[in-house]
C-alpha positions as CSV (number, residue, x, y, z in Angstrom):
1,M,221.2,39.0,74.7
2,S,223.4,39.7,77.8
3,Q,222.0,42.3,80.0
4,E,224.1,45.3,81.0
5,T,226.1,45.0,84.2
6,G,224.0,46.1,87.1
7,S,220.6,45.7,85.5
8,C,219.4,42.9,87.7
9,P,218.7,43.7,91.4
10,L,219.9,41.3,94.0
11,N,217.4,39.0,95.7
12,S,217.1,38.8,99.5
13,Q,219.5,35.9,99.8
14,Q,222.1,37.6,97.8
15,E,221.7,40.8,99.8
16,Q,222.2,38.7,103.0
17,E,225.5,37.3,101.7
18,F,226.7,40.8,101.2
19,S,225.5,41.9,104.6
20,N,227.3,39.0,106.3
21,F,230.6,39.9,104.6
22,Q,230.1,43.6,105.3
23,A,229.4,42.9,109.0
24,L,232.6,41.1,109.3
25,L,234.6,43.9,107.7
26,T,232.9,46.4,109.9
27,S,234.1,44.6,113.0
28,W,237.6,45.0,111.5
29,A,237.2,48.6,110.5
30,G,240.5,50.3,109.5
31,A,242.3,46.9,109.2
32,Y,242.8,47.2,105.5
33,P,244.6,50.3,104.3
34,F,245.6,48.6,101.1
35,S,244.2,46.2,98.4
36,M,245.7,44.2,95.6
37,I,243.6,44.4,92.5
38,S,244.1,41.7,89.9
39,Y,241.9,40.9,86.8
40,V,241.9,39.4,83.3
41,A,239.1,40.8,81.1
42,V,238.0,40.7,77.5
43,R,237.1,43.8,75.5
44,T,233.5,44.0,74.3
45,A,231.4,46.6,72.6
46,R,230.1,47.7,76.0
47,G,233.5,47.9,77.6
48,P,235.8,45.3,79.2
49,R,234.1,42.4,81.0
50,L,235.8,40.2,83.6
51,I,236.9,36.6,83.0
52,F,238.2,36.6,86.6
53,G,238.9,39.5,89.0
54,R,240.0,39.8,92.6
55,I,240.3,42.5,95.2
56,L,242.5,41.2,98.0
57,L,242.1,43.4,101.1
58,Q,245.4,43.7,103.0
59,P,246.5,45.0,106.4
60,S,250.0,46.0,105.2
61,R,251.8,46.8,102.0
62,S,254.5,44.1,102.6
63,E,253.6,42.0,99.6
64,P,256.4,40.1,97.8
65,N,254.5,40.4,94.5
66,A,253.4,44.0,94.7
67,A,254.9,45.2,91.4
68,K,252.4,46.5,88.9
69,L,251.7,44.2,85.9
70,E,249.9,44.9,82.7
71,V,249.1,43.0,79.6
72,R,247.0,44.3,76.6
73,T,246.2,42.6,73.3
74,K,243.5,43.3,70.7
75,H,240.8,41.5,72.8
76,I,242.4,41.2,76.3
77,V,243.2,43.6,79.1
78,A,244.8,42.4,82.3
79,E,246.3,44.2,85.3
80,R,247.6,43.8,88.8
81,F,248.4,46.7,91.1
82,M,248.2,47.9,94.7
83,S,245.7,50.5,95.8
84,D,245.3,52.6,98.9
85,M,242.0,51.9,100.7
86,T,239.9,53.5,103.5
87,A,237.0,52.1,105.4
88,A,234.7,54.3,103.2
89,D,236.4,52.9,100.1
90,I,235.6,49.4,101.1
91,V,231.9,50.3,101.7
92,Q,231.8,51.9,98.2
93,C,233.6,48.8,96.8
94,L,230.9,46.5,98.1
95,E,228.1,48.7,96.8
96,K,229.7,48.6,93.3
97,A,230.3,44.9,93.6
98,K,226.5,44.5,94.0
99,T,226.3,45.6,90.3
100,G,229.2,43.3,89.3
101,I,231.7,46.0,89.0
102,I,235.4,45.9,90.0
103,P,235.9,49.6,90.8
104,A,238.5,52.2,89.8
105,V,240.8,49.9,87.9
106,D,242.8,52.7,86.3
107,G,241.2,55.6,88.0
108,A,238.6,56.0,85.3
109,V,237.5,52.6,83.9
110,S,235.4,50.1,85.9
111,I,235.3,46.6,84.6
112,G,232.1,44.6,84.9
113,L,231.0,41.0,85.4
114,E,228.6,40.2,82.6
115,R,225.5,38.3,83.5
116,D,222.5,37.0,81.7
117,G,219.6,37.0,84.1
118,Y,221.8,35.0,86.5
119,F,224.0,36.4,89.2
120,S,225.3,34.1,91.9
121,V,226.6,35.5,95.2
122,R,228.3,33.4,97.9
123,F,230.0,34.5,101.2
124,D,232.5,32.0,102.5
125,P,233.6,32.9,106.1
126,F,236.6,30.6,106.0
127,S,238.6,31.2,102.8
128,S,238.8,31.7,99.1
129,R,239.5,28.3,97.5
130,F,241.6,30.1,94.8
131,L,244.0,32.0,97.1
132,P,246.8,30.0,98.7
133,L,247.6,31.2,102.1
134,P,249.9,29.8,104.8
135,E,248.3,26.8,106.5
136,G,245.8,27.7,109.2
137,R,244.9,31.3,108.2
138,R,241.4,32.3,107.4
139,S,240.6,34.6,104.5
140,P,236.8,35.3,104.4
141,C,235.6,35.8,100.8
142,L,232.7,37.1,98.8
143,Q,232.4,35.6,95.3
144,L,230.1,36.7,92.5
145,H,229.5,34.5,89.4
146,G,228.4,35.8,86.0
147,I,227.8,34.3,82.6
148,S,229.9,31.4,81.3
149,I,233.5,32.1,80.2
150,W,232.7,30.3,76.9
151,T,229.8,32.6,76.2
152,L,231.8,35.7,77.0
153,L,234.7,34.7,74.8
154,S,232.6,33.5,71.9
155,N,230.9,36.9,71.7
156,S,234.3,38.4,70.9
157,F,236.1,35.5,69.2
158,G,233.3,33.6,67.5
159,S,233.6,29.8,67.1
160,R,236.5,28.0,68.9
161,P,237.0,31.0,71.2
162,F,239.6,29.4,73.5
163,E,241.9,28.4,70.6
164,Q,241.4,31.9,69.0
165,L,242.4,33.6,72.3
166,D,245.4,31.3,72.9
167,W,246.8,32.1,69.5
168,E,246.3,35.8,70.1
169,L,248.2,35.5,73.4
170,K,251.1,33.7,71.6
171,A,251.4,36.7,69.3
172,A,251.3,39.4,72.1
173,D,254.2,41.7,72.8
174,K,254.4,39.8,76.1
175,P,253.5,36.4,74.8
176,F,251.8,33.6,76.8
177,E,251.2,30.1,75.7
178,N,247.5,30.2,76.6
179,L,244.9,31.8,78.9
180,D,246.0,29.6,81.8
181,G,249.5,31.0,81.5
182,L,248.1,34.6,81.5
183,L,245.9,33.9,84.6
184,A,248.9,32.4,86.4
185,H,251.0,35.4,85.6
186,F,248.6,37.5,87.6
187,D,248.4,34.9,90.5
188,L,244.8,34.0,89.5
189,P,243.3,30.5,89.2
190,T,243.4,28.4,86.1
191,L,240.4,27.7,83.9
192,S,239.9,24.2,85.4
193,Q,239.9,25.8,88.9
194,I,237.5,28.6,88.0
195,G,235.0,26.3,86.4
196,D,232.4,27.4,83.8
197,S,231.4,30.9,85.0
198,T,233.1,34.2,85.0
199,M,233.9,35.4,88.5
200,F,234.8,38.3,90.7
201,E,235.9,37.9,94.4
202,I,236.7,40.1,97.3
203,V,239.0,38.5,99.8
204,A,239.8,39.7,103.3
205,S,243.3,38.7,104.3
206,P,243.4,37.8,108.0
207,P,243.9,41.0,109.9
208,G,245.9,39.1,112.5
209,W,248.1,36.0,112.5
210,I,250.7,34.1,114.5
211,G,254.3,34.5,113.3
212,N,256.2,31.6,111.9
213,G,259.2,32.7,114.1
214,S,257.3,31.5,117.2
215,T,259.2,28.7,118.9
216,I,259.9,26.7,122.0
217,E,263.5,26.7,123.3
218,N,264.9,25.4,126.6
219,G,261.5,25.0,128.1
220,K,260.4,28.6,127.2
221,A,257.8,29.5,124.5
222,T,258.1,32.7,122.6
223,I,255.0,33.5,120.5
224,E,254.7,36.4,118.2
225,C,251.3,37.8,117.1
226,F,250.8,40.2,114.2
227,L,247.8,42.6,114.2
228,A,246.5,45.3,111.9
229,A,247.4,48.6,113.7
230,A,243.9,49.9,113.5
231,L,242.4,47.1,115.6
232,D,242.1,47.0,119.3
233,K,244.8,44.9,120.9
234,E,242.6,44.3,124.0
235,K,240.2,42.3,121.8
236,I,242.9,39.8,120.9
237,K,242.8,36.3,122.4
238,L,245.7,33.9,122.2
239,G,244.7,30.3,123.0
240,Y,246.8,27.2,123.2
241,E,246.7,23.5,123.6
242,S,249.8,21.7,124.7
243,F,251.0,18.3,123.5
244,P,250.9,15.4,124.2
245,K,247.2,15.9,124.7
246,D,246.8,13.3,127.5
247,S,249.1,15.2,129.8
248,G,248.6,18.7,128.3
249,E,246.6,21.7,129.2
250,R,244.4,24.3,127.4
251,S,244.1,27.9,128.3
252,S,244.1,31.4,126.7
253,I,245.3,35.0,127.4
254,N,244.2,38.4,126.1
255,G,246.1,41.0,124.3
256,S,247.0,43.0,127.4
257,M,249.5,40.2,128.4
258,L,251.6,40.6,125.2
259,E,254.4,43.1,124.8
260,W,253.6,45.2,121.8
261,R,255.7,47.2,119.3
262,R,254.7,48.8,116.0
263,E,256.3,48.3,112.6
264,G,254.6,50.3,109.8
265,D,250.9,49.3,109.6
266,I,251.3,46.3,111.9
267,E,251.4,45.9,115.7
268,I,253.6,42.9,116.8
269,G,252.9,41.4,120.2
270,T,255.2,39.0,121.9
271,Y,254.2,36.5,124.6
272,R,256.8,34.5,126.6
273,T,256.0,31.7,129.0
274,Q,257.6,28.7,130.6
275,V,256.3,25.4,129.2
276,G,258.7,22.9,130.9
277,E,259.1,19.7,128.9
278,T,256.2,20.4,126.6
279,P,257.5,19.8,123.0
280,E,254.7,21.4,121.1
281,L,251.8,23.9,121.4
282,Q,248.8,24.3,119.1
283,M,248.2,28.1,119.1
284,F,244.9,29.8,118.2
285,L,244.6,33.6,117.5
286,S,241.2,35.2,117.8
287,Y,239.7,38.7,117.5
288,E,236.3,39.3,119.1
289,E,235.7,35.5,119.3
290,F,236.5,35.1,115.5
291,C,239.4,32.7,115.1
292,L,241.8,34.1,112.6
293,H,244.7,31.7,112.6
294,Q,246.0,28.4,114.1
295,L,249.6,27.4,114.1
296,R,251.7,24.6,115.7
297,V,254.7,25.8,117.5
298,C,257.4,23.2,118.2
299,D,260.7,22.8,120.1
300,P,263.1,22.0,117.3
301,Q,265.2,19.9,119.7
302,K,262.3,17.7,120.7
303,H,260.2,15.5,118.5
304,L,257.2,13.4,119.2
305,T,258.2,10.6,116.9
306,S,261.6,9.0,116.3
307,R,260.9,8.9,112.5
308,Y,260.4,12.6,112.4
309,A,263.5,13.2,114.5
310,I,265.6,11.2,112.1
311,H,264.1,12.9,109.1
312,Q,265.0,16.3,110.5
313,V,268.7,15.3,110.3
314,F,268.5,15.3,106.5
315,D,265.6,17.7,105.9
316,K,265.2,20.3,108.6
317,D,261.6,21.5,108.9
318,M,260.6,19.2,106.0
319,I,261.3,21.9,103.4
320,F,262.7,19.4,100.9
321,L,259.9,16.9,101.4
322,E,257.2,19.5,101.2
323,D,258.7,20.8,97.9
324,M,258.8,17.3,96.4
325,L,255.2,16.7,97.3
326,T,253.8,20.1,96.1
327,N,256.3,20.8,93.3
328,P,258.0,17.7,91.9
329,K,259.0,19.5,88.7
330,S,261.7,21.3,90.7
331,F,263.6,18.0,91.0
332,S,264.2,17.1,87.3
333,R,267.7,17.0,86.1
334,P,269.0,18.6,82.9
335,K,268.6,16.5,79.8
336,S,266.6,13.9,81.6
337,N,263.2,12.4,80.8
338,K,261.3,15.0,82.8
339,A,258.0,13.2,83.1
340,K,259.8,10.2,84.7
341,E,261.9,12.4,86.9
342,F,258.7,14.2,88.2
343,A,257.0,10.9,88.8
344,K,260.0,9.3,90.7
345,A,260.5,12.3,92.9
346,F,256.8,12.5,93.8
347,E,256.4,8.8,94.3
348,G,259.4,8.7,96.7
349,A,258.1,11.7,98.6
350,V,254.7,10.0,99.1
351,S,256.4,6.9,100.4
352,T,258.4,9.0,102.9
353,L,255.3,10.9,104.0
354,Y,253.4,7.7,104.9
355,Y,256.5,6.3,106.6
356,L,256.7,9.5,108.8
357,L,253.0,9.1,109.6
358,G,253.6,5.7,111.2
359,F,252.8,3.3,108.3
360,F,254.9,0.4,107.1
361,V,255.7,1.2,103.5
362,A,256.7,-0.8,100.5
363,N,257.5,1.3,97.3
364,Y,257.1,-1.3,94.6
365,G,257.0,1.3,91.8
366,R,260.7,2.0,92.1
367,I,261.7,-1.6,91.7
368,P,262.0,-2.3,87.9
369,K,260.9,-5.9,87.9
370,L,257.9,-5.2,90.2
371,Q,256.5,-2.2,88.4
372,Q,253.5,-4.1,87.3
373,G,252.2,-3.9,90.8
374,P,250.9,-0.7,92.6
375,D,253.3,2.1,93.2
376,I,253.1,1.9,97.0
377,I,251.6,-0.3,99.6
378,V,251.1,1.1,103.1
379,I,250.1,-1.0,106.1
380,S,248.8,0.3,109.4
381,P,249.9,-1.3,112.7
382,T,246.7,-3.3,112.8
383,G,247.2,-4.6,109.3
384,N,244.9,-2.5,107.3
385,I,246.2,-1.9,103.8
386,G,246.3,1.1,101.5
387,V,247.0,0.4,97.8
388,I,248.4,3.7,96.4
389,E,249.0,5.0,92.9
390,C,250.8,8.3,92.4
391,T,250.5,10.7,89.5
392,V,251.9,14.0,88.5
393,G,249.1,14.5,86.0
394,L,245.4,13.9,85.9
395,L,244.0,11.0,87.9
396,N,243.4,8.7,85.0
397,E,246.5,9.5,83.0
398,N,248.0,6.3,81.5
399,D,244.9,4.4,82.8
400,K,245.9,4.9,86.4
401,I,242.4,4.4,87.8
402,D,241.8,1.2,85.8
403,K,245.1,-0.3,86.9
404,L,244.5,0.6,90.5
405,V,241.0,-1.0,90.4
406,Q,242.5,-4.2,88.9
407,R,245.5,-4.3,91.3
408,T,243.3,-3.7,94.4
409,A,241.0,-6.6,93.3
410,I,243.9,-9.0,92.9
411,I,245.3,-8.0,96.4
412,K,241.9,-8.6,98.0
413,E,241.6,-12.0,96.4
414,K,245.0,-13.0,97.6
415,L,244.4,-11.8,101.1
416,I,241.1,-13.8,101.3
417,S,242.8,-17.0,100.0
418,A,245.6,-16.5,102.6
419,G,243.1,-16.1,105.4
420,Y,243.3,-12.3,105.8
421,G,239.9,-11.4,104.4
422,D,239.0,-9.5,107.5
423,L,241.6,-6.8,106.8
424,Q,240.5,-3.5,105.2
425,V,241.9,-2.7,101.8
426,Q,241.5,0.9,100.5
427,P,242.7,2.0,97.1
428,A,243.9,5.6,96.8
429,I,245.5,7.8,94.2
430,V,247.7,10.7,95.1
431,T,248.4,13.8,93.0
432,W,250.2,17.0,93.6
433,L,247.4,18.9,91.7
434,S,244.5,20.5,93.5
435,R,241.1,18.9,93.7
436,D,239.7,21.5,91.3
437,E,242.4,20.6,88.7
438,V,241.4,16.9,88.7
439,A,237.6,17.5,88.9
440,A,237.1,15.8,85.6
441,N,238.2,12.4,87.0
442,L,236.7,12.6,90.5
443,K,233.4,11.0,89.6
444,I,235.0,7.8,88.1
445,A,237.3,7.5,91.1
446,G,234.3,7.8,93.4
447,E,232.4,5.1,91.5
448,H,235.2,2.7,92.2
449,G,235.6,3.7,95.9
450,I,239.0,5.2,95.3
451,A,240.3,7.8,97.8
452,V,241.7,10.9,96.0
453,I,244.5,12.6,97.9
454,C,245.2,16.0,96.3
455,N,247.4,19.0,97.1
456,E,245.0,20.1,99.9
457,E,245.0,16.8,101.7
458,I,248.8,16.4,101.3
459,K,249.3,19.7,103.2
460,K,247.0,18.4,106.0
461,L,249.0,15.2,106.2
462,L,252.3,17.1,106.3
463,S,251.0,19.0,109.3
464,Q,250.5,15.8,111.2
465,V,254.0,14.4,110.8
466,C,255.4,16.0,114.0
467,L,252.4,14.8,116.1
468,P,252.1,11.5,117.9
469,P,251.6,9.0,115.1
470,N,248.0,7.8,114.5
471,P,248.1,5.8,111.3
472,E,244.8,4.0,112.1
473,N,243.0,7.3,112.2
474,I,244.6,8.4,109.0
475,F,243.7,5.1,107.3
476,Q,240.1,5.4,108.4
477,G,240.1,9.0,107.0
478,L,240.8,7.7,103.5
479,E,237.1,6.7,103.2
480,G,236.2,10.4,103.6
481,M,238.4,11.2,100.6
482,V,236.5,9.0,98.2
483,P,234.6,11.5,96.0
484,G,231.0,11.6,96.8
485,V,231.3,10.3,100.4
486,N,231.7,13.7,102.0
487,E,231.6,17.2,100.4
488,Q,234.7,18.1,102.4
489,P,237.5,15.5,102.6
490,S,238.7,14.8,106.2
491,L,241.8,13.1,107.5
């Protein structure tokens, strides 16, 4: 029997996780006048129970997807809406969260996270792994885990609960193909990302950040900083590191040196300084010694690599390349074989990415008579070799992993017979999906020593394109992306 929401007191470790999150929010008191509440829940005899819910604390109401959404079926209730918040509301929200409740969903009904003697609580001071934010921003998060999704659904749907629910969603007034489609509609993670357990998270958007409009032009840097109006501008610190590193400098300034203006709920500070011939700055924004955001600011007329400079002629700011690497489906043509179009676009983009990072690249997968070989071979300046397969699906789709293992073995044998046995050869598989989405195949990839490069790692590689090339360091970092080598992949 599942116990009622709130029936199990938290232990000391769980209380500490709440205390750590609340201490951080207290130091940012008043920074969050709004919240975005999103949830998908299943109706039960005791009231609605969460499959996944989120409260996203926000410093302003300028949210592109702020329109209210609602879906209701016989067994499902789902909503997304903006809500005003005060500092007292946030404290009350945390107290209710201790009992697994997402508060005041419609002004009357609170929706609970069902648990069965098990209630996991985790505070992550860095970010929610489910909430995509611009690169470099921190979004501290408190996550609560309840009973398994299968158990929750089976109590309402009986046997084969996921199939039963999917068919119910297909018949809804606002139909969805399946539960993943419904979750995505509310900007919530898919089932493969969520994992086994029901979940509720409270996420604090960064109360300050560096604006993307920051730039260097004619030897002068103009940096814009955005800060929740309730926070103390004197507690802001803007640090920087100039590139190239060997001739650069590091320093910081406080908020009093910025020119401030207010727009709605946000204070915008501008800092201007001469940087001479410096082509790039790495900026860091902190509040009371807590770093909120880091951002690279470049002079668009200067580039640290000739490859990057040439690429900018055809793809300014790498918008096209980034889209191909993170959303290859956008490049299919009408009436074409979509799967092949996705694969070709993605494979070509991966080749271009490694070229821009300083590797010598051969894209065998695009040559019809050579397609029995690996998709891509990349070679570092010292001769180390990456054998790369690309996929727009799961890692082992069409036996990708088995083929990669076989092709890598053949290449190693040939190199040894040719007198190049001292060279390192690293197999890798690249997918535009997230690491959570391909979790089912990570173990087998790790068993064969295959580096797995997912959406998260692609974004990190993209951020290095405009830097002085260091392909040897990137190649050595592939070992850290072999599942099981490190918990967190590094580049």
